[in-house]
C-alpha positions in Angstrom: 116.0 23.5 80.1 115.6 21.9 83.5 113.5 19.1 81.8 116.3 18.4 79.4 118.9 18.2 82.2 116.5 15.9 84.1 116.2 13.5 81.1 119.9 13.5 80.6 120.5 12.7 84.2 118.0 9.9 84.2 119.6 8.5 81.0 123.0 8.5 82.7 121.7 6.4 85.5 118.9 4.4 84.0 120.1 3.9 80.4 118.7 4.8 77.0 117.5 3.1 73.9 119.9 1.2 71.6 120.0 3.9 68.9 120.8 6.7 71.4 123.3 4.5 73.2 125.2 3.9 69.9 125.3 7.7 69.2 126.4 8.5 72.7 128.9 5.7 72.6 130.6 7.2 69.5 130.7 10.7 71.1 132.1 9.2 74.3 134.8 7.5 72.3 135.8 10.8 70.8 136.0 12.4 74.2 138.0 9.5 75.5 140.5 10.0 72.7 141.0 13.7 73.6 141.6 12.7 77.2 144.1 10.0 76.2 146.0 12.5 74.0 146.2 15.0 76.9 147.4 12.3 79.2 150.1 11.2 76.7 151.3 14.8 76.4 151.6 15.2 80.2 153.3 11.9 80.6 156.0 12.8 78.1 156.5 16.3 79.4 155.1 18.1 76.3 152.6 19.6 78.7 153.7 20.4 82.2 152.0 21.5 85.5 153.4 24.7 86.9 154.0 25.3 90.7 153.0 28.4 92.7 155.6 28.1 95.4 153.0 27.4 98.1 151.2 24.1 98.8 148.1 23.6 96.7 145.1 21.5 97.8 142.6 20.5 95.1 139.0 19.5 95.8 137.4 17.9 92.8 135.5 14.9 91.5 135.2 12.5 88.5 131.6 13.2 87.6 129.2 15.9 86.5 126.8 16.9 89.3 126.9 17.6 93.0 129.2 15.8 95.3 129.5 18.4 98.0 132.7 20.1 96.9 131.9 23.5 98.4 131.6 22.3 102.0 134.7 20.3 101.4 136.6 23.4 100.3 135.4 25.1 103.6 136.7 22.1 105.6 140.0 22.2 103.8 140.4 25.9 104.5 139.6 25.4 108.2 142.1 22.5 108.4 144.9 24.7 106.9 144.1 27.5 109.3 144.4 25.1 112.2 147.8 24.2 110.9 148.9 27.8 111.0 148.5 28.6 107.3 147.0 31.6 105.7 145.0 30.1 102.8 143.2 31.5 99.8 140.5 29.8 97.6 140.7 29.7 93.8 137.5 29.0 91.8 136.4 29.3 88.2 133.3 31.1 89.3 130.9 29.2 87.2 128.0 31.2 85.9 129.4 34.6 86.9 128.9 37.7 84.8 132.4 39.0 85.4 135.5 38.1 83.3 139.2 37.5 83.9 140.7 37.4 87.4 138.6 39.0 90.1 138.9 39.2 93.9 135.6 38.1 95.4 136.8 38.6 99.0 139.9 39.9 100.6 141.1 39.8 104.2 138.6 42.5 105.2 135.3 42.1 103.3 133.4 40.5 100.4 133.8 42.7 97.4 131.6 41.1 94.7 128.0 39.8 94.8 126.9 36.4 93.6 126.2 37.6 90.0 129.7 38.9 89.6 131.5 36.2 91.6 129.4 33.0 91.0 127.2 31.5 93.6 129.8 29.1 95.1 132.6 31.7 95.6 130.0 34.1 97.1 128.9 31.4 99.6 132.5 30.6 100.5 133.2 34.3 101.0 130.3 34.5 103.4 131.3 31.3 105.3 135.1 32.1 105.4 135.5 35.7 106.5 139.0 37.0 106.2 140.0 34.3 103.6 140.9 35.7 100.1 138.6 34.2 97.4 139.8 34.7 93.8 138.0 33.6 90.6 139.5 33.3 87.2 139.5 30.9 84.2 143.3 30.4 84.4 144.0 28.8 87.8 147.7 29.3 87.7 147.4 33.1 86.9 144.7 33.4 89.6 146.9 31.6 92.1 149.9 33.8 91.4 147.6 36.8 91.9 146.5 35.4 95.3 150.1 34.7 96.4 151.5 38.0 95.3 148.7 40.3 96.4 147.7 38.6 99.7 150.9 36.7 100.7 149.0 33.5 101.4 150.9 30.4 102.4 148.5 27.8 100.9 145.9 27.5 98.1 142.6 25.5 98.0 141.5 24.9 94.5 137.8 24.4 94.0 136.8 21.9 91.4 140.4 21.3 90.4 140.9 17.6 89.7 140.8 18.0 85.9 143.0 21.1 86.0 146.4 19.8 85.2 148.1 23.1 84.4 148.6 23.9 88.1 150.8 21.6 90.2 149.0 20.3 93.2 150.3 18.8 96.4 147.1 17.2 97.7 144.4 15.8 95.4 141.1 15.1 97.2 138.3 13.5 95.1 134.7 13.6 96.2 132.2 10.9 95.2 128.6 10.1 96.2 127.9 7.0 98.2 125.0 5.9 96.0 125.6 5.3 92.2 128.9 7.2 92.4 129.8 6.8 88.7 126.3 6.8 87.2 126.3 4.3 84.3 130.1 4.3 84.3 130.4 6.0 80.9 132.3 9.1 79.8 130.6 12.3 78.7 128.3 12.7 76.9 127.2 9.1 77.3 127.5 9.2 81.0 128.5 11.6 83.9 132.2 10.7 84.0 134.6 13.6 83.2 137.5 11.1 83.1 137.9 7.3 83.2 137.9 5.7 86.6 141.6 5.0 86.2 142.1 8.7 86.9 141.5 8.0 90.6 145.1 6.9 90.6 146.1 10.6 90.9 144.1 11.0 94.1 145.6 11.2 97.6 142.3 11.0 99.4 138.8 9.9 98.3 135.9 11.3 100.3 132.5 9.6 100.0 129.6 12.0 100.7 126.0 11.1 101.8 127.5 8.3 103.9 125.6 7.6 107.1 128.2 5.1 108.4 131.7 4.0 107.5 130.2 0.9 105.7 128.5 3.1 103.1 131.7 3.6 101.1 131.6 0.1 99.7 131.1 0.8 96.0 133.6 3.6 95.9 136.1 1.6 98.0 135.9 -1.3 95.5 136.7 1.1 92.6 139.6 2.6 94.6 141.1 -0.9 95.3 141.2 -1.4 91.6 142.4 2.0 90.3 143.9 3.7 93.4 145.2 0.9 95.7 146.3 2.3 99.1 144.5 5.6 98.8 142.4 6.2 101.9 138.6 6.3 101.4 136.8 8.4 103.9 133.1 8.6 104.7 131.4 12.0 105.2 128.0 13.5 105.4 126.4 17.0 105.2 124.8 18.2 108.4 122.8 21.4 109.0 125.0 24.1 110.5 122.8 27.2 110.4 119.4 28.5 109.3 118.1 32.0 108.8 114.9 33.7 107.6 115.9 35.5 104.4 113.4 38.4 104.6 114.7 39.8 108.0 118.1 38.0 107.8 117.4 36.6 111.3 119.8 33.8 112.3 117.6 31.2 113.9 119.5 27.9 113.9 118.4 24.6 112.3 116.3 23.5 115.3 113.7 26.1 114.4 112.6 24.0 111.4 111.6 21.0 113.5 108.0 20.2 113.0 107.5 23.0 110.5 105.7 22.2 107.3 107.8 23.7 104.5 107.8 23.7 100.7 111.4 23.1 99.6 113.2 23.9 96.4 116.7 23.7 95.1 118.8 24.3 92.0 122.0 22.3 92.9 123.8 19.3 91.6 122.4 16.8 94.1 119.1 18.1 95.4 118.2 14.8 97.1 121.1 15.4 99.5 119.5 18.7 100.5 116.2 16.9 101.0 117.8 14.3 103.3 119.6 17.0 105.4 116.3 18.9 105.6 114.5 15.8 106.8 117.2 15.3 109.5 116.3 18.7 111.0 112.8 17.4 111.7 111.2 19.7 109.1 108.1 18.3 107.3 108.4 18.6 103.5 105.1 19.8 102.0 106.5 19.6 98.5 109.6 20.0 96.5 110.6 21.9 93.3 113.8 20.9 91.4 115.7 23.4 89.2 118.8 23.1 87.1 122.1 23.5 88.9 123.2 27.1 89.3 119.7 28.3 88.2 119.1 32.0 88.5 115.5 32.6 89.7 113.0 35.2 88.5 110.3 37.0 90.5 107.7 35.1 88.6 109.3 31.7 89.6 109.4 32.9 93.2 105.8 33.9 93.1 104.9 30.4 91.7 106.8 28.7 94.5 104.9 30.8 97.1 101.6 29.9 95.6 102.6 26.2 95.6 103.6 26.5 99.3 100.3 28.1 100.2 98.3 25.5 98.3 100.2 22.8 100.3 99.4 24.6 103.6 103.1 25.1 104.2 104.2 27.8 106.7 107.0 28.9 104.4 109.6 28.0 101.8 113.0 26.6 102.4 116.1 26.3 100.2 119.9 26.0 100.2 122.5 28.6 100.8 123.7 28.5 97.2 120.1 29.0 96.0 119.6 32.0 98.3 122.7 33.6 96.8 120.9 33.5 93.4 117.7 35.1 94.7 118.8 37.4 97.5 118.4 40.5 95.4 114.6 40.2 95.6 112.8 42.1 98.2 111.2 40.4 101.2 108.0 38.5 100.4 104.8 37.6 102.2 105.7 33.9 102.5 108.7 33.4 104.8 111.8 31.9 103.1 114.2 29.9 105.3 117.7 29.2 104.2 119.5 26.1 105.4 123.4 26.0 105.5 125.4 22.8 105.7 128.9 21.7 106.6 130.8 18.6 105.8 131.3 16.2 108.7 133.7 13.3 108.5 132.0 10.1 109.6 135.3 8.1 109.3 138.9 8.9 108.4 139.6 12.1 110.3 143.1 10.9 111.2 143.8 10.2 107.5 142.5 13.6 106.5 144.7 15.4 108.9 147.7 13.3 108.1 147.4 14.0 104.4 147.2 17.7 105.1 150.2 17.5 107.4 152.3 15.8 104.7 151.3 18.1 101.9 151.1 21.4 103.9 153.3 21.0 106.9 152.0 22.9 110.0 153.6 26.4 110.5 154.5 27.9 113.8 152.5 30.9 115.0 
């Protein structure tokens, strides 16, 4: 399955043969027609977005694949708390075994594990203690549940750009600095969930994997065409914490410096993890790539350990989201290090805070 995903991803960025291109082009055209029909219905009021009565901040993207939405959700929550709000997070809970609306975490504790909640909501619950995390396929219903049960004053919607049923006050779109739109085609012929013109709905565009403000060039050029006047911010992911999974010992990212480690990840943008790992000073002895949201088996973990030993690595290292999907396994002989990251704005912090102040006015204590 991971090989199929890998081939599809390569095709989205490197192109395919003429026959496959024609087939995918026809399929993309049908998808474009469905999107156009939905847009027409919303424009004429046949379909309408419903409000929750509290400000709603949406973190989303235009493409399939990782753009760093989860750390952006965390940053949005922390910004709202600085403004005096009591926020909650809404998520679909991709890959979870549970159904309907469920509370992953309340103001006191985390109530569901990663299997029931989904890996991303579970990670957010761990990183945002005291913040209600609610999952459900119907975002409006899940939002009403959060407001009525927890009395929150603001909502952060994870992966919400394409969800038009819920009225949103602040639309934040995430995009990668390099090849942000792949081949520029709609699904299934490319990675785009919507045409680039949809950027016109955004209030902020955040470019991840940017090392400097100048790295936003390709995204900024697209924004000038489709979303003139919308601020384009540069951001990067930086290591924020590290722990050894077997003993759950919090060590800090500096402990990885100079350590030869075998890395693995099942996330949307594994190369971003590899870059962050390199910035800690760790030495990569090898890397194994899995499908996004992949649930590991004991056999796979054993294979990874043998590959690490064959490469003379002192241990394994992975992401926080991957750890959430293998934490049920007992401690192993080969140490497993987990690297957590946060989103750091390289440029545009003033625009970020100003957008939040307009959409979610600060509340007095």
